[in-house]
C-alpha positions as CSV (number, residue, x, y, z in Angstrom):
1,M,31.4,-53.7,80.3
2,I,33.5,-50.6,79.2
3,V,32.2,-47.2,79.9
4,A,33.7,-43.8,79.4
5,I,33.1,-40.3,80.6
6,Q,34.8,-37.1,79.5
7,R,35.1,-33.5,81.0
8,G,37.3,-30.9,79.5
9,R,40.7,-32.5,78.8
10,T,40.1,-35.5,81.1
11,T,38.6,-38.8,79.9
12,I,37.7,-41.4,82.5
13,I,37.2,-45.1,81.2
14,S,35.9,-47.9,83.5
15,T,36.8,-51.5,82.6
16,G,35.1,-53.6,85.3
17,N,37.3,-53.4,88.3
18,T,39.8,-50.9,87.0
19,V,39.4,-47.1,86.3
20,I,41.7,-45.5,83.6
21,E,42.2,-41.8,83.8
22,L,43.4,-39.9,80.9
23,H,44.7,-36.2,81.7
24,D,45.9,-35.0,78.4
25,H,48.7,-37.2,77.8
26,L,49.0,-38.6,81.4
27,L,47.6,-42.0,82.0
28,V,46.4,-43.0,85.6
29,I,45.1,-46.2,86.5
30,G,43.2,-46.9,89.8
31,K,40.4,-48.9,91.4
32,A,36.8,-49.1,90.1
33,D,35.4,-47.6,93.4
34,R,36.6,-44.2,92.5
35,M,34.1,-44.0,89.7
36,H,31.4,-43.1,92.2
37,E,33.5,-40.1,93.1
38,H,34.0,-39.1,89.4
39,M,30.4,-39.2,88.9
40,H,29.8,-36.5,91.7
41,W,32.7,-34.6,90.2
42,F,31.1,-34.5,86.8
43,G,27.8,-33.3,88.6
44,V,25.9,-36.5,87.8
45,T,23.9,-37.8,90.8
46,S,20.6,-38.8,89.2
47,R,20.7,-42.6,88.4
48,P,18.8,-42.2,85.0
49,I,21.0,-39.2,84.0
50,R,24.1,-41.2,85.0
51,K,23.3,-44.1,82.9
52,V,22.7,-41.8,79.9
53,F,26.1,-40.1,80.6
54,I,27.9,-43.5,80.9
55,I,26.1,-44.8,77.6
56,G,27.0,-41.6,75.7
57,G,30.5,-41.6,77.1
58,G,30.9,-45.2,75.8
59,L,29.6,-44.5,72.5
60,W,31.9,-41.5,72.1
61,A,34.8,-43.6,73.3
62,V,33.9,-46.3,70.7
63,G,33.5,-43.7,67.9
64,E,36.9,-42.2,68.6
65,F,38.6,-45.5,68.9
66,N,37.0,-46.5,65.5
67,R,38.5,-43.3,63.9
68,S,42.0,-43.8,65.4
69,P,45.2,-44.9,63.4
70,Y,44.9,-48.1,65.4
71,V,41.8,-49.0,63.3
72,T,42.4,-47.0,60.1
73,N,46.1,-47.5,59.9
74,A,46.3,-43.7,58.9
75,W,49.6,-42.0,59.4
76,V,51.3,-45.3,59.8
77,A,54.5,-45.7,57.4
78,R,54.7,-49.0,55.7
79,E,57.8,-51.0,55.5
80,Q,58.4,-52.2,51.9
81,P,60.7,-54.8,50.2
82,V,62.4,-51.9,48.7
83,Q,62.1,-48.7,50.8
84,F,61.0,-46.5,47.8
85,S,61.0,-42.7,48.7
86,H,58.3,-40.7,47.1
87,E,59.9,-37.7,48.5
88,H,63.1,-38.4,46.7
89,H,61.7,-39.5,43.4
90,V,58.9,-36.8,43.3
91,A,60.2,-33.7,45.0
92,G,63.8,-34.5,44.3
93,L,63.8,-35.9,40.8
94,G,60.6,-34.5,39.7
95,L,59.1,-37.7,38.4
96,D,55.4,-37.5,37.5
97,C,52.9,-40.0,39.2
98,R,52.1,-41.3,35.7
99,Y,55.5,-42.6,35.2
100,C,55.2,-45.3,37.6
101,H,51.4,-45.4,38.1
102,T,50.6,-45.9,34.3
103,A,47.1,-47.0,34.5
104,V,45.7,-44.2,36.7
105,E,44.0,-42.0,34.1
106,D,41.9,-44.8,32.5
107,S,41.6,-47.8,34.7
108,S,40.0,-48.5,38.2
109,S,43.5,-49.5,39.5
110,A,46.4,-46.9,39.3
111,G,48.7,-49.9,38.6
112,M,52.2,-50.6,40.2
113,P,55.4,-50.1,38.4
114,S,57.0,-53.2,36.9
115,T,60.6,-53.9,37.7
116,K,61.4,-52.9,34.1
117,T,60.3,-49.5,34.9
118,C,62.6,-49.3,38.0
119,M,65.5,-50.7,35.9
120,T,65.0,-47.9,33.3
121,C,67.0,-45.7,35.6
122,H,68.7,-48.3,37.9
123,S,70.5,-50.3,35.3
124,Q,72.4,-47.2,34.9
125,I,72.5,-45.6,38.4
126,W,73.0,-47.0,41.7
127,T,73.9,-50.3,40.2
128,N,75.5,-51.8,43.3
129,A,73.5,-50.2,46.0
130,E,72.4,-52.8,48.6
131,L,69.1,-51.1,49.0
132,L,68.3,-52.1,45.5
133,E,69.2,-55.6,45.5
134,P,65.6,-56.7,45.7
135,V,65.0,-54.9,42.4
136,R,68.0,-56.4,40.8
137,E,66.8,-59.9,42.0
138,S,63.5,-59.3,40.7
139,W,64.9,-58.5,37.4
140,R,67.2,-61.5,37.2
141,T,64.5,-64.1,38.3
142,N,61.5,-62.4,36.4
143,Q,59.7,-62.3,39.7
144,P,57.6,-59.4,40.5
145,I,58.3,-57.2,43.6
146,R,55.6,-58.0,46.2
147,W,54.8,-54.5,47.5
148,N,52.8,-54.0,50.8
149,R,49.5,-52.3,50.0
150,V,49.1,-48.9,51.8
151,H,45.7,-47.9,50.7
152,D,43.5,-51.0,51.3
153,L,39.7,-50.4,50.8
154,P,37.3,-53.3,51.8
155,D,36.2,-55.5,49.1
156,F,32.7,-54.4,49.2
157,A,33.6,-50.8,48.3
158,Q,34.6,-50.1,44.6
159,F,36.9,-47.2,43.7
160,N,37.8,-46.3,40.3
161,H,41.0,-44.2,39.8
162,G,40.1,-43.3,36.2
163,V,36.7,-41.9,36.9
164,H,38.1,-39.6,39.8
165,V,40.9,-38.4,37.7
166,Q,38.6,-37.6,34.7
167,K,36.4,-35.6,37.1
168,G,39.3,-33.6,38.4
169,V,40.1,-35.1,41.7
170,G,43.7,-34.5,42.4
171,C,46.0,-37.1,43.8
172,V,46.8,-35.1,46.7
173,S,43.0,-35.1,47.7
174,C,43.3,-38.7,48.6
175,H,46.9,-39.7,49.1
176,G,48.1,-36.6,50.5
177,A,51.4,-34.6,49.9
178,V,53.4,-37.8,48.9
179,N,56.3,-35.6,47.7
180,E,57.0,-35.1,51.5
181,M,56.8,-38.9,52.3
182,P,60.2,-40.8,52.6
183,L,58.0,-43.9,53.2
184,M,54.4,-44.1,52.1
185,W,51.5,-43.8,54.3
186,Q,47.8,-43.0,54.3
187,T,46.8,-39.5,55.3
188,A,43.0,-40.2,55.5
189,S,41.0,-42.8,57.2
190,L,39.3,-44.2,54.1
191,Q,36.2,-44.8,56.1
192,M,32.7,-44.1,54.4
193,E,32.3,-40.9,56.3
194,W,35.5,-39.6,54.8
195,C,34.4,-40.5,51.2
196,L,31.0,-38.9,51.7
197,S,32.4,-35.8,52.9
198,C,33.8,-35.4,49.5
199,H,30.9,-36.8,47.5
200,R,28.6,-34.3,49.2
201,E,30.7,-31.4,48.5
202,P,32.8,-32.1,45.4
203,E,33.3,-28.5,44.8
204,K,35.8,-28.3,47.5
205,H,38.1,-31.1,45.9
206,L,37.9,-30.7,42.1
207,R,40.7,-29.0,40.0
208,P,41.3,-28.6,36.3
209,R,42.4,-31.8,34.8
210,D,45.7,-30.6,33.7
211,Q,46.4,-30.0,37.3
212,V,45.3,-33.4,38.8
213,F,48.8,-34.5,39.2
214,E,50.1,-31.3,40.9
215,L,50.7,-31.6,44.5
216,T,50.2,-28.0,45.4
217,K,47.3,-26.9,47.6
218,I,44.8,-24.5,45.7
219,P,44.2,-21.4,47.8
220,A,40.5,-21.4,49.4
221,D,39.3,-18.4,47.5
222,V,40.3,-19.8,44.1
223,Q,38.7,-23.2,45.1
224,A,35.4,-21.6,46.1
225,V,35.0,-20.1,42.6
226,Q,36.7,-22.7,40.3
227,G,35.3,-25.7,42.2
228,K,31.6,-24.8,41.4
229,E,32.5,-24.2,37.7
230,L,34.2,-27.6,37.4
231,V,31.2,-29.3,39.0
232,K,29.3,-28.1,36.0
233,K,32.0,-28.5,33.6
234,Y,32.7,-32.1,34.4
235,H,29.2,-33.1,34.9
236,V,29.5,-34.3,38.5
237,N,26.2,-35.1,39.9
238,S,26.3,-35.0,43.5
239,E,23.0,-36.7,44.1
240,A,24.2,-39.8,42.0
241,I,27.5,-40.0,43.8
242,T,25.9,-40.4,47.1
243,R,23.8,-43.3,46.2
244,C,24.8,-46.5,48.0
245,S,25.0,-48.3,44.5
246,T,27.6,-46.0,43.2
247,C,30.3,-47.5,45.4
248,H,28.7,-50.7,46.7
249,Y,28.0,-53.1,43.7
Protein backbone atom coordinates (compact mmCIF):
# COMPACT_ATOMS: atom_id res chain seq x y z
CA MET A 1 0.00 0.00 0.00
CA ILE A 2 1.20 3.50 -0.80
CA VAL A 3 0.37 6.33 1.59
CA ALA A 4 1.43 9.96 1.50
CA ILE A 5 1.33 12.88 3.91
CA GLN A 6 2.27 16.49 3.35
CA ARG A 7 3.22 19.45 5.48
CA GLY A 8 4.34 22.72 3.99
CA ARG A 9 6.91 21.96 1.32
CA THR A 10 7.59 18.45 2.52
CA THR A 11 5.80 15.35 1.24
CA ILE A 12 6.29 11.90 2.75
CA ILE A 13 5.29 8.80 0.82
CA SER A 14 5.31 5.34 2.38
CA THR A 15 5.65 2.35 0.05
CA GLY A 16 5.73 -0.67 2.33
CA ASN A 17 9.19 -0.94 3.91
CA THR A 18 10.49 2.29 2.45
CA VAL A 19 9.75 5.92 3.21
CA ILE A 20 10.41 8.55 0.53
CA GLU A 21 10.70 12.17 1.64
CA LEU A 22 10.41 15.05 -0.82
CA HIS A 23 11.78 18.32 0.56
CA ASP A 24 11.10 20.80 -2.25
CA HIS A 25 13.26 19.23 -4.98
CA LEU A 26 15.37 17.08 -2.59
CA LEU A 27 14.61 13.35 -2.54
CA VAL A 28 15.39 11.36 0.65
CA ILE A 29 14.76 7.60 0.95
CA GLY A 30 14.73 5.88 4.35
CA LYS A 31 13.28 3.03 6.39
CA ALA A 32 9.58 2.64 7.05
CA ASP A 33 10.05 2.69 10.84
CA ARG A 34 10.58 6.44 10.55
CA MET A 35 6.95 6.88 9.53
CA HIS A 36 5.95 6.79 13.21
CA GLU A 37 8.31 9.68 13.91
CA HIS A 38 6.78 11.67 11.06
CA MET A 39 3.30 11.10 12.40
CA HIS A 40 4.29 12.79 15.66
CA TRP A 41 6.10 15.51 13.74
CA PHE A 42 2.88 16.18 11.85
CA GLY A 43 0.99 16.29 15.16
CA VAL A 44 -0.99 13.13 14.43
CA THR A 45 -1.16 10.80 17.44
CA SER A 46 -4.74 9.52 17.53
CA ARG A 47 -5.10 6.31 15.48
CA PRO A 48 -8.47 7.23 13.80
CA ILE A 49 -7.18 10.68 12.92
CA ARG A 50 -3.95 9.13 11.70
CA LYS A 51 -5.88 6.82 9.35
CA VAL A 52 -7.87 9.73 7.95
CA PHE A 53 -4.67 11.70 7.51
CA ILE A 54 -2.97 8.86 5.66
CA ILE A 55 -5.97 8.14 3.43
CA GLY A 56 -6.38 11.84 2.63
CA GLY A 57 -2.69 12.17 1.86
CA GLY A 58 -2.83 9.09 -0.36
CA LEU A 59 -5.80 10.45 -2.30
CA TRP A 60 -4.04 13.78 -2.71
CA ALA A 61 -0.92 12.03 -4.02
CA VAL A 62 -2.96 9.98 -6.51
CA GLY A 63 -4.78 13.12 -7.68
CA GLU A 64 -1.55 15.04 -8.21
CA PHE A 65 0.01 12.11 -10.03
CA ASN A 66 -3.04 11.83 -12.30
CA ARG A 67 -2.64 15.51 -13.26
CA SER A 68 1.11 15.27 -13.79
CA PRO A 69 2.75 15.39 -17.25
CA TYR A 70 3.73 11.74 -16.70
CA VAL A 71 0.04 10.85 -17.15
CA THR A 72 -1.27 13.72 -19.30
CA ASN A 73 1.79 14.19 -21.55
CA ALA A 74 1.40 17.95 -21.17
CA TRP A 75 4.54 20.02 -21.86
CA VAL A 76 6.24 17.04 -23.52
CA ALA A 77 7.62 17.91 -26.97
CA ARG A 78 6.88 15.20 -29.51
CA GLU A 79 9.46 13.95 -31.97
CA GLN A 80 8.16 13.94 -35.54
CA PRO A 81 9.34 12.35 -38.81
CA VAL A 82 9.96 15.94 -39.91
CA GLN A 83 10.92 18.35 -37.16
CA PHE A 84 8.35 20.95 -38.16
CA SER A 85 8.66 24.23 -36.25
CA HIS A 86 5.47 26.20 -35.64
CA GLU A 87 7.66 28.95 -34.20
CA HIS A 88 9.45 29.35 -37.54
CA HIS A 89 6.43 28.99 -39.81
CA VAL A 90 3.92 30.99 -37.73
CA ALA A 91 5.99 33.62 -35.93
CA GLY A 92 8.79 33.80 -38.47
CA LEU A 93 6.95 33.46 -41.79
CA GLY A 94 3.46 34.52 -40.69
CA LEU A 95 1.56 31.45 -41.91
CA ASP A 96 -2.07 31.32 -40.86
CA CYS A 97 -3.30 28.16 -39.07
CA ARG A 98 -5.72 27.49 -41.92
CA TYR A 99 -2.97 27.24 -44.53
CA CYS A 100 -2.09 23.79 -43.18
CA HIS A 101 -5.18 22.89 -41.15
CA THR A 102 -7.66 23.51 -43.91
CA ALA A 103 -10.71 21.83 -42.36
CA VAL A 104 -10.58 23.48 -38.96
CA GLU A 105 -13.47 25.89 -39.58
CA ASP A 106 -16.12 23.41 -40.63
CA SER A 107 -15.03 19.90 -39.67
CA SER A 108 -14.62 17.90 -36.48
CA SER A 109 -10.95 17.39 -37.39
CA ALA A 110 -8.65 20.31 -38.11
CA GLY A 111 -6.94 18.23 -40.80
CA MET A 112 -3.25 17.63 -41.39
CA PRO A 113 -1.43 19.14 -44.36
CA SER A 114 -0.76 16.91 -47.33
CA THR A 115 2.76 16.62 -48.70
CA LYS A 116 1.58 18.77 -51.61
CA THR A 117 1.03 21.63 -49.17
CA CYS A 118 4.61 21.33 -47.91
CA MET A 119 5.98 21.11 -51.45
CA THR A 120 4.22 24.30 -52.48
CA CYS A 121 7.15 26.06 -50.85
CA HIS A 122 9.79 23.38 -50.54
CA SER A 123 9.90 22.50 -54.21
CA GLN A 124 11.47 25.95 -54.54
CA ILE A 125 13.33 26.58 -51.28
CA TRP A 126 15.46 24.31 -49.08
CA THR A 127 15.25 21.78 -51.90
CA ASN A 128 18.33 19.84 -50.79
CA ALA A 129 18.01 20.18 -47.03
CA GLU A 130 18.60 16.85 -45.31
CA LEU A 131 15.98 17.76 -42.72
CA LEU A 132 13.30 17.75 -45.43
CA GLU A 133 14.24 14.44 -47.07
CA PRO A 134 11.16 12.69 -45.51
CA VAL A 135 8.99 15.28 -47.25
CA ARG A 136 10.65 14.70 -50.63
CA GLU A 137 10.47 10.93 -50.17
CA SER A 138 6.75 11.21 -49.42
CA TRP A 139 6.33 13.26 -52.60
CA ARG A 140 8.27 10.76 -54.72
CA THR A 141 6.50 7.67 -53.38
CA ASN A 142 3.05 9.22 -53.01
CA GLN A 143 2.93 7.97 -49.40
CA PRO A 144 1.71 10.30 -46.65
CA ILE A 145 3.96 11.45 -43.83
CA ARG A 146 3.01 9.64 -40.63
CA TRP A 147 2.92 12.39 -38.04
CA ASN A 148 2.85 11.56 -34.32
CA ARG A 149 -0.35 12.82 -32.71
CA VAL A 150 0.19 15.45 -30.02
CA HIS A 151 -3.35 16.15 -28.79
CA ASP A 152 -4.90 12.71 -28.37
CA LEU A 153 -8.34 12.59 -26.77
CA PRO A 154 -9.79 9.23 -25.69
CA ASP A 155 -12.22 7.65 -28.12
CA PHE A 156 -15.17 8.14 -25.77
CA ALA A 157 -14.81 11.94 -25.90
CA GLN A 158 -16.03 13.71 -29.04
CA PHE A 159 -14.45 17.03 -29.98
CA ASN A 160 -15.47 19.14 -32.96
CA HIS A 161 -13.04 21.82 -34.13
CA GLY A 162 -15.60 23.45 -36.41
CA VAL A 163 -18.12 24.00 -33.61
CA HIS A 164 -15.53 25.55 -31.31
CA VAL A 165 -14.21 27.87 -34.02
CA GLN A 166 -17.72 29.03 -34.97
CA LYS A 167 -18.48 29.75 -31.32
CA GLY A 168 -15.39 31.93 -31.00
CA VAL A 169 -12.94 29.67 -29.18
CA GLY A 170 -9.44 30.73 -30.20
CA CYS A 171 -6.74 28.23 -31.18
CA VAL A 172 -4.54 29.55 -28.37
CA SER A 173 -7.15 28.60 -25.74
CA CYS A 174 -6.56 24.90 -26.31
CA HIS A 175 -3.23 24.66 -28.11
CA GLY A 176 -1.31 27.42 -26.38
CA ALA A 177 1.12 29.81 -28.03
CA VAL A 178 2.20 27.55 -30.91
CA ASN A 179 4.09 30.49 -32.39
CA GLU A 180 6.61 29.96 -29.57
CA MET A 181 7.01 26.19 -30.08
CA PRO A 182 10.01 24.95 -32.08
CA LEU A 183 8.50 21.47 -31.56
CA MET A 184 4.85 20.89 -30.79
CA TRP A 185 3.58 20.01 -27.33
CA GLN A 186 0.25 20.20 -25.55
CA THR A 187 -0.14 22.90 -22.92
CA ALA A 188 -3.23 21.48 -21.18
CA SER A 189 -4.03 18.20 -19.47
CA LEU A 190 -6.95 17.48 -21.86
CA GLN A 191 -8.70 15.90 -18.88
CA MET A 192 -12.41 16.36 -18.31
CA GLU A 193 -11.96 18.87 -15.48
CA TRP A 194 -10.01 21.07 -17.91
CA CYS A 195 -12.74 20.86 -20.55
CA LEU A 196 -15.46 21.60 -17.99
CA SER A 197 -13.61 24.65 -16.65
CA CYS A 198 -14.22 26.25 -20.05
CA HIS A 199 -17.70 24.84 -20.65
CA ARG A 200 -18.86 26.18 -17.29
CA GLU A 201 -17.45 29.67 -17.92
CA PRO A 202 -17.20 30.08 -21.71
CA GLU A 203 -17.19 33.87 -21.44
CA LYS A 204 -13.57 33.69 -20.28
CA HIS A 205 -12.43 32.08 -23.53
CA LEU A 206 -14.53 33.43 -26.39
CA ARG A 207 -13.27 36.00 -28.85
CA PRO A 208 -14.71 37.50 -32.06
CA ARG A 209 -14.66 34.99 -34.93
CA ASP A 210 -12.29 37.15 -36.95
CA GLN A 211 -9.76 36.87 -34.10
CA VAL A 212 -9.98 33.11 -33.52
CA PHE A 213 -6.71 32.43 -35.35
CA GLU A 214 -4.78 35.23 -33.65
CA LEU A 215 -2.38 34.01 -30.99
CA THR A 216 -2.31 37.16 -28.89
CA LYS A 217 -3.79 37.17 -25.39
CA ILE A 218 -6.83 39.36 -24.84
CA PRO A 219 -6.53 41.70 -21.80
CA ALA A 220 -8.63 40.54 -18.84
CA ASP A 221 -10.69 43.74 -18.66
CA VAL A 222 -11.58 43.50 -22.35
CA GLN A 223 -12.38 39.80 -22.06
CA ALA A 224 -14.67 40.39 -19.07
CA VAL A 225 -16.86 42.68 -21.16
CA GLN A 226 -16.75 41.09 -24.62
CA GLY A 227 -16.94 37.51 -23.31
CA LYS A 228 -20.46 37.95 -21.95
CA GLU A 229 -21.56 39.70 -25.13
CA LEU A 230 -20.18 36.90 -27.31
CA VAL A 231 -21.93 34.21 -25.27
CA LYS A 232 -25.23 35.84 -26.25
CA LYS A 233 -24.20 36.71 -29.80
CA TYR A 234 -22.98 33.20 -30.64
CA HIS A 235 -25.80 31.49 -28.71
CA VAL A 236 -23.55 29.56 -26.34
CA ASN A 237 -25.74 27.57 -23.95
CA SER A 238 -23.71 26.88 -20.80
CA GLU A 239 -26.29 24.39 -19.54
CA ALA A 240 -26.26 22.37 -22.75
CA ILE A 241 -22.48 22.18 -23.09
CA THR A 242 -22.09 20.77 -19.58
CA ARG A 243 -24.37 17.79 -20.25
CA CYS A 244 -22.64 14.43 -20.48
CA SER A 245 -24.25 13.67 -23.84
CA THR A 246 -22.69 16.75 -25.44
CA CYS A 247 -19.23 15.18 -25.53
CA HIS A 248 -19.93 11.50 -24.82
CA TYR A 249 -22.10 10.00 -27.55
